All heavy atoms as an XYZ file, in Angstrom:
916
protein
N      80.251     81.461     48.251
C      81.234     82.621     48.054
C      81.200     83.512     49.193
O      82.291     83.921     49.676
C      80.726     83.395     46.735
C      81.659     84.565     46.453
S      83.239     83.949     45.865
C      83.877     85.411     45.220
N      80.032     83.793     49.758
C      80.011     84.736     50.986
C      80.743     83.971     52.149
O      81.370     84.673     52.922
C      78.539     84.996     51.319
C      78.332     85.959     52.383
C      76.892     86.398     52.479
N      76.898     87.617     53.058
C      75.932     88.121     53.764
N      74.811     87.410     53.882
N      75.953     89.300     54.271
N      80.603     82.755     52.236
C      81.293     81.900     53.347
C      82.772     82.034     53.242
O      83.440     82.203     54.188
C      80.773     80.505     53.351
C      81.091     79.757     54.638
C      80.453     78.366     54.544
O      80.114     77.843     53.562
N      80.393     77.808     55.733
N      83.246     81.942     51.964
C      84.656     82.068     51.759
C      85.191     83.379     52.059
O      86.272     83.486     52.728
C      84.932     81.794     50.162
C      85.588     80.554     49.933
C      85.909     80.534     48.405
C      86.544     79.207     48.139
N      86.775     78.984     46.691
N      84.477     84.463     51.835
C      84.900     85.812     52.253
C      84.934     85.974     53.735
O      85.819     86.587     54.274
C      83.956     86.834     51.653
C      84.060     87.078     50.094
C      82.991     88.056     49.661
C      85.406     87.662     49.821
N      83.922     85.438     54.414
C      83.880     85.478     55.886
C      85.135     84.747     56.524
O      85.750     85.260     57.403
C      82.640     84.838     56.321
C      82.413     84.896     57.868
C      82.409     86.351     58.326
C      81.044     84.281     58.261
N      85.388     83.605     55.994
C      86.585     82.821     56.510
C      87.848     83.584     56.196
O      88.747     83.680     57.037
C      86.637     81.432     55.847
C      85.421     80.531     56.346
C      87.933     80.755     56.099
C      85.170     79.315     55.714
N      87.952     84.173     55.000
C      89.177     84.980     54.642
C      89.287     86.150     55.597
O      90.431     86.465     56.132
C      89.110     85.472     53.286
O      89.144     84.433     52.285
N      88.209     86.825     55.955
C      88.301     87.984     56.813
C      88.721     87.479     58.234
O      89.466     88.227     58.884
C      86.877     88.655     56.915
N      88.226     86.407     58.662
C      88.584     85.858     60.010
C      89.989     85.520     60.071
O      90.767     85.825     60.976
C      87.827     84.605     60.367
C      86.386     84.929     60.858
C      85.663     83.551     60.948
C      86.424     85.684     62.152
N      90.546     84.904     59.026
C      91.972     84.560     59.028
C      92.949     85.785     58.937
O      93.970     85.783     59.564
C      92.312     83.655     57.735
C      91.631     82.183     57.811
C      91.984     81.477     56.506
C      92.286     81.424     59.009
N      92.504     86.776     58.267
C      93.215     88.066     58.225
C      93.296     88.711     59.590
O      94.315     89.253     60.027
C      92.730     88.911     57.118
C      93.306     90.378     57.223
C      92.987     88.356     55.767
N      92.192     88.681     60.329
C      92.098     89.327     61.647
C      92.709     88.533     62.771
O      93.115     89.102     63.779
C      90.690     89.638     61.940
O      89.946     88.552     62.160
N      92.945     87.230     62.620
C      93.440     86.396     63.739
C      94.787     86.795     64.146
O      95.069     86.933     65.348
C      93.370     84.942     63.324
C      92.074     84.250     63.448
C      92.112     82.843     62.967
C      91.496     84.377     64.823
N      95.801     87.058     63.312
C      97.197     87.465     63.762
C      96.992     88.749     64.544
O      97.763     88.898     65.548
C      97.973     87.718     62.413
C      97.227     86.860     61.416
C      95.840     86.896     61.831
N      96.215     89.731     64.242
C      96.052     90.918     65.011
C      95.504     90.611     66.427
O      95.948     91.269     67.379
N      94.557     89.728     66.458
C      93.992     89.384     67.786
C      95.036     88.739     68.655
O      95.064     88.928     69.849
C      92.765     88.389     67.589
C      91.569     89.096     67.040
C      90.411     87.955     66.711
C      90.974     90.112     67.922
N      95.782     87.841     68.120
C      96.834     87.194     68.895
C      97.853     88.121     69.351
O      98.320     88.026     70.555
C      97.510     86.055     67.936
N      98.207     89.078     68.632
C      99.218     90.067     68.974
C      98.709     90.934     70.157
O      99.370     91.233     71.072
C      99.624     90.985     67.804
O     100.047     90.083     66.725
C     100.705     91.965     68.214
N      97.428     91.369     69.986
C      96.917     92.230     70.959
C      96.765     91.464     72.355
O      96.970     92.088     73.449
C      95.549     92.904     70.623
O      94.649     91.849     70.379
N      96.429     90.258     72.354
C      96.291     89.494     73.578
C      97.632     89.217     74.171
O      97.765     89.195     75.406
N      98.687     89.085     73.312
C     100.015     88.894     73.913
C     100.619     90.100     74.687
O     101.422     89.878     75.518
C     100.967     88.492     72.795
N     100.126     91.211     74.267
C     100.488     92.448     74.990
C     100.174     92.399     76.498
O     100.828     93.054     77.291
C     100.020     93.657     74.330
N      99.149     91.691     76.914
C      98.708     91.636     78.230
C      99.198     90.445     78.997
O      99.082     90.314     80.195
C      97.137     91.660     78.301
C      96.569     92.919     77.700
C      95.899     92.835     76.520
C      96.663     94.141     78.368
C      95.360     94.020     75.979
C      96.138     95.270     77.797
C      95.503     95.229     76.610
N      99.827     89.454     78.284
C     100.308     88.303     78.908
C     101.659     88.486     79.562
O     102.419     89.250     79.114
C     100.389     87.165     77.896
N     101.841     87.702     80.600
C     103.142     87.718     81.246
C     103.580     89.009     82.039
O     104.771     89.225     82.053
N     102.714     89.710     82.593
C     102.981     90.915     83.307
C     103.517     90.708     84.671
O     104.069     91.540     85.325
C     101.741     91.837     83.285
C     102.188     93.244     83.611
O     103.206     93.785     83.183
N     101.448     93.913     84.474
N     103.321     89.422     85.224
C     103.756     89.157     86.614
C     104.846     88.078     86.623
O     105.033     87.299     85.722
C     102.580     88.583     87.383
C     101.489     89.556     87.692
C     100.400     89.717     86.805
C     101.589     90.485     88.759
C      99.414     90.686     87.146
C     100.693     91.436     89.003
C      99.634     91.575     88.169
O      98.574     92.523     88.396
N     105.656     88.215     87.728
C     106.699     87.262     87.986
C     106.507     86.711     89.406
O     106.025     87.556     90.266
C     108.065     87.944     87.846
C     109.205     86.993     88.140
C     110.601     87.671     87.967
O     110.705     88.608     87.133
O     111.518     87.226     88.685
N     106.784     85.476     89.638
C     106.624     84.882     90.929
C     107.895     84.229     91.424
O     108.559     83.674     90.613
C     105.544     83.754     90.960
C     104.144     84.426     90.519
C     103.810     84.474     89.122
C     103.322     84.905     91.466
C     102.610     84.982     88.714
C     102.058     85.453     90.989
C     101.733     85.517     89.667
N     108.201     84.333     92.703
C     109.424     83.805     93.238
C     109.246     83.415     94.677
O     108.668     84.165     95.461
C     110.586     84.784     93.135
C     111.988     84.228     93.592
C     112.526     83.188     92.680
C     112.958     85.481     93.638
N     109.521     82.142     94.996
C     109.463     81.707     96.417
C     110.606     82.319     97.304
O     111.693     82.537     96.804
C     109.637     80.175     96.491
N     110.241     82.608     98.525
C     111.234     83.085     99.421
C     112.271     81.938     99.614
O     111.989     80.765     99.689
C     110.584     83.419    100.809
N     113.567     82.366     99.722
C     114.623     81.291     99.886
C     114.577     80.580    101.256
O     115.211     79.551    101.309
C     115.930     82.087     99.706
C     115.582     83.471     99.831
C     114.079     83.712     99.629
N     113.948     81.119    102.257
C     113.937     80.515    103.552
C     113.356     79.130    103.436
O     112.194     78.970    102.994
C     113.137     81.338    104.517
C     113.236     80.791    105.949
C     112.536     81.821    106.946
O     112.496     83.021    106.674
N     112.004     81.272    108.000
N     114.077     78.142    103.863
C     113.690     76.670    103.535
C     112.461     76.266    104.409
O     111.817     75.311    104.040
C     114.820     75.761    103.780
O     115.360     75.886    105.129
C     115.908     75.926    102.804
N     112.184     76.879    105.445
C     110.971     76.506    106.309
C     109.822     77.419    106.140
O     108.963     77.569    107.088
C     111.419     76.252    107.761
C     111.856     77.604    108.404
O     112.149     78.532    107.710
O     112.052     77.561    109.639
N     109.758     78.172    105.050
C     108.693     79.158    104.825
C     108.098     78.952    103.418
O     108.866     78.711    102.475
C     109.389     80.602    104.857
C     108.468     81.708    104.726
C     107.450     81.847    105.837
C     109.212     83.056    104.694
N     106.788     78.820    103.447
C     106.089     78.440    102.173
C     105.548     79.712    101.536
O     104.356     79.764    101.028
C     105.003     77.449    102.338
C     103.882     77.937    103.346
O     103.924     78.938    103.829
N     102.959     77.054    103.568
N     106.276     80.794    101.402
C     105.841     82.135    100.945
C     106.240     82.327     99.476
O     107.432     82.033     99.214
C     106.303     83.198    101.863
C     105.840     84.565    101.503
C     106.361     85.578    102.542
N     105.603     85.246    103.798
C     106.126     85.544    105.034
N     107.311     86.172    105.145
N     105.441     85.350    106.091
N     105.360     82.813     98.721
C     105.702     83.176     97.300
C     105.473     84.665     97.093
O     104.446     85.215     97.457
C     104.897     82.338     96.217
C     105.127     82.837     94.841
C     105.194     80.924     96.445
N     106.410     85.398     96.469
C     106.294     86.814     96.232
C     105.719     87.011     94.786
O     106.118     86.191     93.799
C     107.597     87.510     96.289
C     107.918     87.677     97.783
C     108.661     86.689     98.450
C     107.672     88.861     98.445
C     109.029     86.870     99.768
C     107.993     88.966     99.808
C     108.711     88.005    100.478
N     104.946     88.023     94.543
C     104.374     88.293     93.272
C     104.879     89.692     92.849
O     104.709     90.728     93.690
C     102.855     88.271     93.325
C     102.208     88.653     91.919
C     100.683     88.986     92.143
N     100.534     90.269     92.832
C     100.086     90.380     94.106
N      99.583     89.371     94.754
N      99.912     91.590     94.596
N     105.339     89.903     91.663
C     105.848     91.197     91.221
C     105.132     91.585     89.898
O     105.070     90.778     88.945
C     107.331     91.123     90.940
C     107.975     92.223     90.182
C     108.176     93.465     91.088
C     109.283     91.860     89.490
N     104.633     92.757     89.835
C     104.143     93.386     88.633
C     105.454     93.923     87.840
O     106.163     94.813     88.402
C     103.168     94.473     88.919
C     102.628     95.155     87.588
O     103.498     95.467     86.690
O     101.458     95.227     87.493
N     105.883     93.325     86.840
C     107.139     93.568     86.123
C     107.146     94.977     85.519
O     108.271     95.519     85.335
C     107.360     92.595     85.081
C     107.579     91.149     85.658
C     108.063     90.142     84.597
C     107.111     89.981     83.473
N     107.541     88.860     82.545
N     106.028     95.689     85.354
C     106.062     96.989     84.790
C     106.070     98.052     85.851
O     106.842     99.037     85.862
C     104.786     97.234     83.903
O     104.862     96.222     82.935
C     104.751     98.565     83.292
N     105.247     97.845     86.938
C     105.192     98.906     87.964
C     105.928     98.656     89.176
O     106.206     99.551     89.989
C     103.663     99.026     88.466
O     103.319     97.837     89.197
C     102.724     99.296     87.345
N     106.574     97.411     89.360
C     107.332     97.096     90.511
C     106.579     96.800     91.738
O     107.151     96.562     92.777
N     105.273     96.727     91.742
C     104.401     96.462     92.851
C     104.780     94.963     93.339
O     104.781     94.092     92.483
C     102.919     96.625     92.545
C     102.042     96.303     93.665
C     100.616     96.485     93.345
O     100.138     97.677     93.457
O      99.940     95.541     92.905
N     104.859     94.785     94.638
C     105.160     93.486     95.200
C     104.164     93.131     96.176
O     103.904     93.883     97.160
C     106.623     93.413     95.832
C     106.873     92.097     96.410
C     107.601     93.880     94.790
N     103.659     91.851     96.154
C     102.756     91.280     97.163
C     103.283     89.935     97.438
O     104.211     89.454     96.794
N     102.705     89.225     98.360
C     103.127     87.889     98.725
C     101.838     87.130     99.210
O     100.976     87.628     99.792
C     104.173     87.868     99.770
N     102.010     85.754     99.092
C     100.940     84.830     99.592
C     101.713     83.610    100.169
O     102.792     83.297     99.751
C      99.994     84.374     98.586
S      98.902     85.687     97.880
N     100.994     83.008    101.093
C     101.455     81.732    101.643
C     100.425     80.890    102.183
O      99.214     81.395    102.283
C     102.473     82.046    102.850
C     101.849     82.625    104.079
C     102.810     82.863    105.132
O     103.830     83.653    104.884
N     102.616     82.448    106.385
N     100.640     79.627    102.374
C      99.646     78.641    102.938
C      99.498     78.862    104.418
O     100.500     79.159    105.117
C     100.118     77.275    102.587
C      99.263     76.170    103.234
C      98.009     75.870    102.624
C      99.673     75.556    104.474
C      97.209     74.918    103.304
C      98.845     74.578    104.930
C      97.569     74.207    104.434
O      96.856     73.236    104.943
N      98.300     78.760    104.927
C      98.103     78.902    106.363
C      97.115     77.824    106.753
O      96.324     77.274    106.009
N      97.202     77.440    107.992
C      96.348     76.361    108.649
C      95.021     77.007    109.038
O      94.997     78.217    109.516
C      97.073     75.717    109.742
C      98.308     74.977    109.548
C      98.881     74.508    110.818
C      98.007     73.857    108.566
N      93.920     76.318    108.841
C      92.692     76.798    109.277
C      92.207     75.941    110.441
O      92.034     74.738    110.154
C      91.650     76.837    108.072
C      90.348     77.397    108.450
C      89.498     77.411    107.035
C      88.160     78.053    107.451
N      87.331     78.132    106.212
N      91.933     76.470    111.552
C      91.583     75.694    112.706
C      90.325     74.848    112.482
O      89.325     75.450    111.980
C      91.391     76.687    113.937
C      91.250     75.903    115.220
C      91.327     76.849    116.395
O      92.207     77.790    116.400
O      90.520     76.579    117.375
N      90.342     73.685    112.851
C      89.210     72.805    112.686
C      88.867     72.334    111.315
O      87.839     71.705    111.068
N      89.905     72.519    110.352
C      89.657     72.155    108.977
C      90.833     71.490    108.384
O      91.928     71.872    108.690
C      89.308     73.404    108.057
O      89.182     73.072    106.742
N      90.616     70.399    107.663
C      91.715     69.728    107.023
C      92.300     70.439    105.848
O      93.463     70.164    105.395
C      91.095     68.349    106.566
C      89.708     68.616    106.403
C      89.325     69.701    107.416
N      91.543     71.447    105.369
C      91.975     72.231    104.285
C      92.411     73.590    104.837
O      91.745     74.230    105.444
C      90.903     72.405    103.201
C      90.386     71.045    102.753
C      91.262     73.376    102.041
C      89.211     71.079    101.777
N      93.578     74.115    104.340
C      94.094     75.293    104.778
C      93.580     76.490    103.991
O      92.571     76.374    103.265
N      94.204     77.583    104.176
C      93.756     78.864    103.464
C      94.982     79.468    102.828
O      96.136     79.247    103.227
C      93.127     79.843    104.463
C      91.813     79.305    105.015
C      94.093     80.250    105.605
N      94.732     80.404    101.848
C      95.728     81.171    101.326
C      95.824     82.536    101.963
O      94.826     83.251    101.883
C      95.567     81.306     99.740
O      95.406     80.083     99.167
C      96.658     82.130     99.122
N      96.890     82.883    102.638
C      97.070     84.079    103.302
C      97.847     85.000    102.360
O      98.990     84.704    101.968
C      97.831     83.937    104.605
C      97.244     82.999    105.636
C      98.229     82.748    106.769
C      95.943     83.543    106.103
N      97.274     86.150    102.035
C      97.995     87.127    101.108
C      98.250     88.390    101.839
O      97.476     88.906    102.667
C      97.187     87.347     99.791
S      97.138     85.843     98.803
N      99.401     88.996    101.515
C      99.902     90.235    102.020
C      99.958     91.248    100.933
O     100.640     91.135     99.964
C     101.216     90.108    102.716
C     101.244     89.012    103.680
C     101.763     87.731    103.362
C     100.782     89.058    105.024
C     101.748     86.656    104.297
C     100.711     88.123    105.944
C     101.299     86.883    105.540
O     101.261     85.825    106.490
N      99.165     92.381    101.091
C      99.073     93.392    100.042
C     100.401     94.269    100.038
O     101.169     94.238    101.008
C      98.014     94.246    100.481
C      97.852     94.140    101.937
C      98.330     92.750    102.226
N     100.642     95.020     98.971
C     101.790     95.874     98.974
C     101.660     96.995     99.985
O     100.510     97.592    100.131
C     101.685     96.519     97.609
C     100.797     95.639     96.785
C      99.891     94.967     97.699
N     102.681     97.216    100.749
C     102.755     98.265    101.780
C     103.805     99.241    101.468
O     104.129     99.553    100.304
N     104.401     99.816    102.457
C     105.454    100.780    102.401
C     106.592    100.365    101.421
O     107.202     99.264    101.533
C     106.193    101.084    103.669
C     105.246    101.803    104.673
O     104.235    102.413    104.176
O     105.463    101.845    105.893
N     106.787    101.158    100.427
C     107.788    100.809     99.419
C     107.577     99.757     98.376
O     108.291     99.504     97.437
N     106.440     99.049     98.598
C     106.129     97.905     97.687
C     104.967     98.177     96.759
O     104.601     97.440     95.912
C     105.791     96.730     98.516
N     104.432     99.424     96.798
C     103.254     99.760     95.998
C     103.759    100.139     94.596
O     104.985    100.416     94.414
C     102.459    100.963     96.623
C     101.800    100.537     97.905
C     100.983    101.598     98.503
C     100.324    101.141     99.721
N      99.765    102.192    100.537
N     102.840    100.203     93.598
C     103.173    100.494     92.269
C     103.859    101.818     92.142
O     103.484    102.722     92.840
C     101.935    100.490     91.356
N     104.899    101.905     91.304
C     105.588    103.150     91.102
C     105.677    103.441     89.541
O     104.835    102.953     88.799
N     106.587    104.223     89.184
C     106.794    104.633     87.831
C     107.109    103.408     86.992
O     107.824    102.484     87.423
C     107.920    105.608     87.659
O     107.621    106.790     88.370
N     106.576    103.404     85.765
C     106.858    102.210     84.844
C     108.332    101.894     84.730
O     109.109    102.876     84.605
C     106.172    102.635     83.567
C     105.183    103.624     83.868
C     105.789    104.359     85.063
N     108.651    100.710     84.711
C     110.061    100.285     84.509
C     110.099     98.833     84.033
O     109.105     98.331     83.498
N     111.208     98.164     84.289
C     111.428     96.821     83.874
C     111.967     96.137     85.134
O     113.195     96.185     85.344
C     112.331     96.741     82.739
C     112.380     95.318     82.129
C     113.247     95.381     80.881
O     113.704     96.355     80.429
O     113.632     94.239     80.494
N     111.080     95.473     85.821
C     111.477     94.967     87.139
C     111.506     93.407     87.195
O     110.849     92.812     86.316
C     110.455     95.352     88.269
C     110.417     96.868     88.532
C     109.553     97.620     87.816
C     111.291     97.397     89.379
C     109.564     99.062     87.997
C     111.337     98.838     89.613
C     110.417     99.617     88.895
N     112.319     92.832     88.058
C     112.391     91.392     88.251
C     112.615     91.120     89.708
O     113.033     91.952     90.464
C     113.617     90.842     87.383
N     112.408     89.869     90.104
C     112.718     89.400     91.489
C     113.988     88.461     91.418
O     114.089     87.583     90.503
C     111.517     88.557     91.996
C     110.290     89.413     92.302
C     109.155     88.433     92.772
C     110.519     90.506     93.363
N     114.790     88.554     92.434
C     116.044     87.727     92.544
C     116.091     87.254     94.007
O     115.918     87.967     94.928
C     117.259     88.551     92.257
C     118.538     87.737     92.431
C     117.136     89.130     90.790
N     116.424     86.004     94.090
C     116.595     85.325     95.381
C     118.080     85.423     95.797
O     118.970     85.254     94.988
C     116.108     83.883     95.312
O     116.474     83.245     96.481
N     118.349     85.594     97.138
C     119.626     85.576     97.549
C     120.201     84.156     97.673
O     121.393     83.911     97.870
C     119.801     86.276     98.897
O     119.098     85.525     99.893
N     119.357     83.188     97.772
C     119.651     81.756     98.001
C     120.267     81.500     99.424
O     120.810     80.489     99.698
C     120.742     81.238     96.932
C     120.087     81.251     95.611
N     119.021     80.478     95.213
C     120.421     82.008     94.477
C     118.785     80.756     93.926
N     119.578     81.702     93.496
N     120.035     82.418    100.296
C     120.360     82.324    101.742
C     119.284     81.491    102.385
O     118.149     82.036    102.430
C     120.591     83.699    102.392
C     121.097     83.636    103.752
N     120.271     83.412    104.878
C     122.357     83.810    104.257
C     121.013     83.425    105.952
N     122.277     83.704    105.626
N     119.514     80.438    102.983
C     118.386     79.538    103.409
C     117.554     80.100    104.598
O     116.533     79.582    104.828
C     118.897     78.173    103.897
O     119.908     78.365    104.868
C     119.619     77.452    102.716
N     118.054     81.186    105.275
C     117.250     81.743    106.330
C     116.668     83.159    105.935
O     116.162     83.837    106.742
C     118.214     82.007    107.577
C     118.682     80.639    108.151
C     117.459     79.807    108.584
O     116.594     80.326    109.201
N     117.511     78.595    108.115
N     116.770     83.532    104.600
C     116.246     84.860    104.121
C     114.807     84.688    103.770
O     114.426     83.870    102.925
C     117.068     85.285    102.966
C     116.631     86.611    102.463
C     116.671     87.768    103.447
O     117.734     87.970    104.009
O     115.609     88.266    103.744
N     113.934     85.431    104.441
C     112.502     85.453    104.212
C     112.078     86.427    103.103
O     110.920     86.398    102.651
N     112.968     87.269    102.708
C     112.637     88.240    101.657
C     113.397     88.000    100.276
O     114.087     86.989    100.112
N     112.992     88.828     99.349
C     113.618     88.726     98.026
C     114.055     90.084     97.550
O     113.692     91.101     98.130
C     112.621     88.171     96.979
C     112.325     86.695     97.272
C     111.378     88.954     96.779
N     114.925     90.193     96.645
C     115.343     91.390     95.972
C     114.461     91.787     94.815
O     114.102     90.954     93.934
C     116.804     91.345     95.417
C     117.795     91.221     96.568
C     118.164     89.967     97.059
C     118.432     92.379     97.044
C     119.122     89.937     98.144
C     119.395     92.308     97.995
C     119.782     91.072     98.563
N     114.047     93.083     94.761
C     113.342     93.631     93.594
C     114.365     94.433     92.855
O     115.009     95.350     93.390
C     112.183     94.467     93.967
C     111.488     95.208     92.754
C     110.418     96.067     93.254
N     110.792     97.122     94.172
C     110.002     97.937     94.856
N     108.791     97.863     94.663
N     110.562     98.817     95.655
N     114.684     94.106     91.569
C     115.630     94.854     90.830
C     115.040     95.532     89.650
O     114.078     95.051     89.021
C     116.846     93.869     90.303
C     117.565     93.192     91.507
C     116.248     92.788     89.442
N     115.530     96.740     89.386
C     115.135     97.472     88.227
C     116.215     97.187     87.168
O     117.316     97.661     87.280
C     115.017     98.998     88.542
C     114.443     99.817     87.406
O     114.678     99.443     86.258
O     113.799    100.827     87.726
N     115.795     96.520     86.147
C     116.713     96.046     85.073
C     117.215     97.274     84.208
O     118.227     97.157     83.592
C     116.021     95.014     84.172
C     115.670     93.686     84.888
C     114.879     92.818     83.993
C     116.950     92.982     85.486
N     116.453     98.352     84.205
C     116.916     99.518     83.456
C     117.937    100.370     84.201
O     118.829    100.887     83.600
C     115.729    100.383     83.079
C     114.789     99.698     82.080
C     113.684    100.676     81.721
N     112.667     99.883     80.872
C     111.476    100.385     80.682
N     111.110    101.564     81.140
N     110.680     99.696     79.879
N     117.757    100.551     85.500
C     118.619    101.424     86.291
C     119.655    100.700     87.081
O     120.600    101.249     87.570
C     117.772    102.297     87.193
O     117.210    101.541     88.287
C     116.798    103.099     86.462
N     119.361     99.427     87.360
C     120.378     98.615     88.312
C     120.071     98.825     89.769
O     120.800     98.259     90.598
N     119.012     99.589     90.040
C     118.687     99.770     91.464
C     118.076     98.567     92.080
O     117.371     97.839     91.372
C     117.811    100.984     91.683
C     118.395    102.284     91.307
C     117.505    103.391     91.662
O     116.364    103.446     91.305
N     118.092    104.433     92.340
N     118.267     98.368     93.397
C     117.685     97.160     94.035
C     117.015     97.569     95.383
O     117.468     98.526     96.019
C     118.808     96.106     94.462
C     119.453     95.500     93.310
S     120.570     94.290     93.941
C     122.061     94.781     93.050
N     116.008     96.807     95.673
C     115.308     96.906     96.975
C     115.176     95.624     97.541
O     115.129     94.564     96.828
C     113.908     97.506     96.854
O     113.933     98.745     96.252
N     115.068     95.416     98.848
C     114.813     94.149     99.473
C     113.324     94.193    100.013
O     112.939     95.149    100.689
C     115.771     93.917    100.635
C     117.160     93.856    100.059
C     115.409     92.596    101.392
C     118.244     93.793    101.147
N     112.508     93.181     99.578
C     111.146     93.154     99.965
C     110.821     91.975    100.836
O     111.393     90.864    100.638
C     110.249     93.003     98.652
S     110.559     94.426     97.544
N     109.981     92.284    101.850
C     109.709     91.187    102.836
C     108.401     91.436    103.477
O     107.809     92.607    103.324
C     110.842     91.215    104.004
C     111.005     92.531    104.495
C     110.338     93.040    105.670
C     111.834     93.502    103.868
C     110.511     94.287    106.191
C     112.012     94.789    104.415
C     111.371     95.138    105.500
O     111.498     96.458    106.042
N     107.797     90.484    104.104
C     106.453     90.627    104.819
C     106.789     91.319    106.118
O     107.668     90.852    106.898
C     105.738     89.275    105.032
C     104.600     89.454    105.910
C     105.377     88.714    103.629
N     106.173     92.396    106.378
C     106.394     93.222    107.598
C     105.208     93.092    108.573
O     104.013     93.329    108.152
C     106.543     94.765    107.205
C     106.856     95.638    108.302
C     108.021     95.586    108.965
C     105.926     96.572    108.752
C     108.322     96.447    110.000
C     106.186     97.429    109.795
C     107.353     97.384    110.405
O     107.611     98.187    111.449
N     105.494     92.732    109.732
C     104.531     92.578    110.776
C     103.332     91.638    110.427
O     102.213     91.929    110.837
C     103.978     93.935    111.240
C     104.985     94.666    112.123
O     105.867     94.076    112.745
N     104.760     96.016    112.226
N     103.523     90.657    109.571
C     102.473     89.780    109.129
C     101.281     90.556    108.651
O     100.141     89.983    108.824
C     102.128     88.816    110.193
C     103.277     87.883    110.688
C     103.792     87.017    109.534
O     102.937     86.347    108.858
O     105.014     86.795    109.434
N     101.490     91.717    108.044
C     100.312     92.542    107.563
C     100.428     93.017    106.076
O      99.476     93.069    105.439
C     100.054     93.672    108.443
O     101.181     94.534    108.414
N     101.623     93.256    105.645
C     101.885     93.759    104.287
C     103.289     93.514    103.846
O     104.099     93.155    104.694
C     101.463     95.210    104.197
O     102.362     95.948    104.956
N     103.523     93.681    102.602
C     104.871     93.576    102.069
C     105.511     94.984    102.078
O     104.852     95.981    101.702
C     104.892     93.088    100.595
C     106.248     93.004    100.043
C     104.287     91.668    100.604
N     106.697     95.040    102.559
C     107.452     96.439    102.591
C     108.766     96.088    101.833
O     109.253     95.033    101.727
C     107.777     96.719    104.021
N     109.194     97.223    101.160
C     110.447     97.180    100.400
C     111.268     98.332    100.815
O     110.835     99.421    101.101
C     110.230     97.319     98.886
S     109.316     95.880     98.202
N     112.633     98.056    100.876
C     113.470     99.190    101.284
C     113.645    100.133    100.086
O     113.184     99.795     99.004
C     114.906     98.614    101.574
O     115.381     97.974    100.353
C     114.843     97.587    102.810
N     114.162    101.348    100.447
C     114.278    102.306     99.305
C     115.276    101.748     98.318
O     116.237    101.136     98.671
C     114.841    103.600     99.897
N     115.034    102.011     97.073
C     115.922    101.545     95.975
C     117.309    102.112     96.171
O     117.543    103.254     96.518
C     115.308    101.956     94.686
C     113.935    102.331     94.999
C     113.901    102.788     96.415
N     118.328    101.260     95.941
C     119.749    101.779     96.044
C     120.569    101.071     94.930
O     120.166    100.053     94.425
C     120.334    101.445     97.422
N     121.690    101.633     94.687
C     122.636    101.089     93.641
C     123.977    100.976     94.188
O     124.498    101.743     94.963
C     122.630    102.127     92.486
C     122.935    101.594     91.198
C     122.498    102.590     90.174
C     123.095    102.596     88.872
N     122.742    103.495     87.882
């Protein structure tokens, strides 16, 4: 009887656990730069709008490369909560991506600046 009660209690609490875990899932979006000779992927925090990027790099004297990441810099750091997405221009020579605010319609262009960090232009509409 005690085992049955324990199993019943677990079954009742499982839907709540699944829901609370889902609240944290899917907070990031990833998009490759449209430039065809660049292996860079941008990362967006869909709530704060923070943008970073990573790409593959060669490591001298090693057959295995390294992951080079660029942290958020000017205009790419976390801001006020919103609903953000990344959009590619599909221009084959474009190394950056658009960060769009789905609530306000504002857009910024984000790119790796001086091979040190990601920068984004001021939002405009």
